[in-house]
C-alpha positions in Angstrom: -24.3 0.0 -5.3 -23.3 3.1 -3.4 -19.7 3.6 -2.1 -20.7 2.8 1.5 -22.4 -0.4 0.5 -19.4 -1.5 -1.5 -17.2 -0.9 1.4 -19.4 -2.9 3.7 -19.5 -5.9 1.4 -15.8 -6.0 0.7 -14.0 -9.1 2.0 -10.6 -7.4 1.6 -8.5 -6.6 4.6 -8.6 -3.0 5.8 -5.2 -1.4 5.8 -4.6 1.4 8.3 -1.7 3.9 8.0 0.2 1.9 10.7 -0.2 -1.3 8.6 1.3 0.5 5.6 4.0 1.9 7.7 5.0 -1.5 9.0 4.8 -3.2 5.7 6.7 -0.4 3.9 9.6 -0.3 6.4 9.8 -4.1 6.5 10.0 -4.3 2.7 12.7 -1.7 2.8 14.8 -3.9 5.1 15.2 -1.5 7.9 15.5 -3.7 11.0 15.5 -1.1 13.7 12.4 0.8 12.6 10.3 -0.4 15.6 12.6 1.4 18.0 12.3 4.9 16.4 9.9 7.7 17.0 6.7 7.9 14.9 8.0 11.0 13.1 11.2 9.3 12.2 9.3 6.3 10.9 6.9 8.4 8.8 9.8 10.5 7.4 11.7 7.4 6.4 8.6 6.0 4.7 8.1 9.3 2.8 11.7 9.2 1.6 11.2 5.6 0.4 7.8 5.8 -1.3 7.2 9.5 -1.9 4.0 9.5 0.2 3.1 9.2 3.8 1.3 6.1 5.2 -1.9 8.0 5.6 -1.9 8.7 1.9 -1.5 4.9 1.2 -4.4 4.2 3.6 -6.6 6.7 1.8 -5.7 5.3 -1.6 -6.3 1.7 -0.5 -9.7 2.5 1.0 -10.8 4.6 -2.1 -9.8 1.7 -4.4 -11.8 -0.7 -2.3 -15.0 1.4 -2.5 -14.6 2.9 -5.9 -17.6 2.9 -8.2 -15.3 2.6 -11.2 -14.8 -1.0 -12.1 -11.2 -0.4 -13.4 -10.2 1.2 -10.2 -11.8 -1.2 -7.7 -9.5 -3.7 -5.9 -10.1 -7.4 -6.0 -10.4 -9.4 -2.9 -6.9 -10.9 -3.5 -5.1 -7.6 -4.2 -1.9 -7.1 -2.1 -1.0 -3.7 -0.5 2.6 -4.5 -1.3 1.8 -3.8 -5.0 0.5 -0.4 -4.2 3.8 0.4 -2.5 5.7 -1.1 -5.4 3.9 1.4 -7.7 4.5 4.3 -5.4 8.2 3.4 -5.2 8.3 3.2 -8.9 6.7 6.6 -9.3 9.0 8.2 -6.6 12.4 6.7 -7.6 11.7 5.5 -11.2 13.7 2.5 -10.3 14.5 -0.2 -12.8 12.4 -3.3 -12.8 15.3 -5.5 -11.7 15.9 -3.3 -8.7 12.2 -3.3 -7.8 12.2 -7.2 -8.1 14.9 -7.4 -5.5 13.4 -4.8 -3.1 9.9 -6.3 -3.3 10.8 -10.0 -3.5 9.2 -10.5 -6.9 10.8 -13.0 -9.2 10.0 -11.5 -12.6 10.4 -8.1 -14.1 7.3 -8.8 -16.1 5.4 -9.2 -12.9 6.7 -5.9 -11.5 5.7 -4.2 -14.8 2.2 -5.7 -14.6 1.5 -4.5 -11.0 3.0 -1.1 -11.6 0.7 -0.7 -14.6 -2.4 -1.9 -12.7 -1.9 0.4 -9.8 -0.8 3.3 -11.9 -4.1 3.0 -13.8 -6.1 2.9 -10.6 -4.3 5.9 -9.1 -4.9 7.8 -12.3 -8.6 7.0 -12.1 -8.7 8.3 -8.5 -6.9 11.6 -9.3 -10.1 13.6 -10.2 -11.6 12.7 -6.8 -8.4 12.9 -4.7 -6.4 15.8 -5.9 -7.4 19.3 -5.3 -4.0 20.7 -5.2 -1.5 18.5 -7.0 1.5 20.2 -5.3 0.5 19.1 -1.8 -1.2 15.8 -2.4 1.8 13.5 -1.9 3.5 15.9 0.5 0.7 16.2 3.0 2.0 15.6 6.5 -1.3 15.9 8.3 -0.8 12.7 10.2 
């Protein structure tokens, strides 16, 4: 199956940059984010997760349509877990801290999702990263 066919047959919800922005800022517990400028929201998101919402959208879409079985998302995957992994990469927070932030009961579950998404991101690297210094810092939104 080609990538475009995989994308068309996926039952999974599409996640736009705006969806990742809203989810990420809600998870961070910032109640006033809806009243701020778009630039302020994006900058805050970047400070929290180490990547912009557009990067998250791109990763999510590429994981949906990946031809690599280990990289492809299942229909029940949760975008919250991608943000969990990015937060772990960015902050290298302890598992108990991530449990509280992402409302996950078990440190073992945090570890599981971080490993799954770290592997998927790693599998995407050859296709996604041309210049490793600018990939997570791209503000072309």
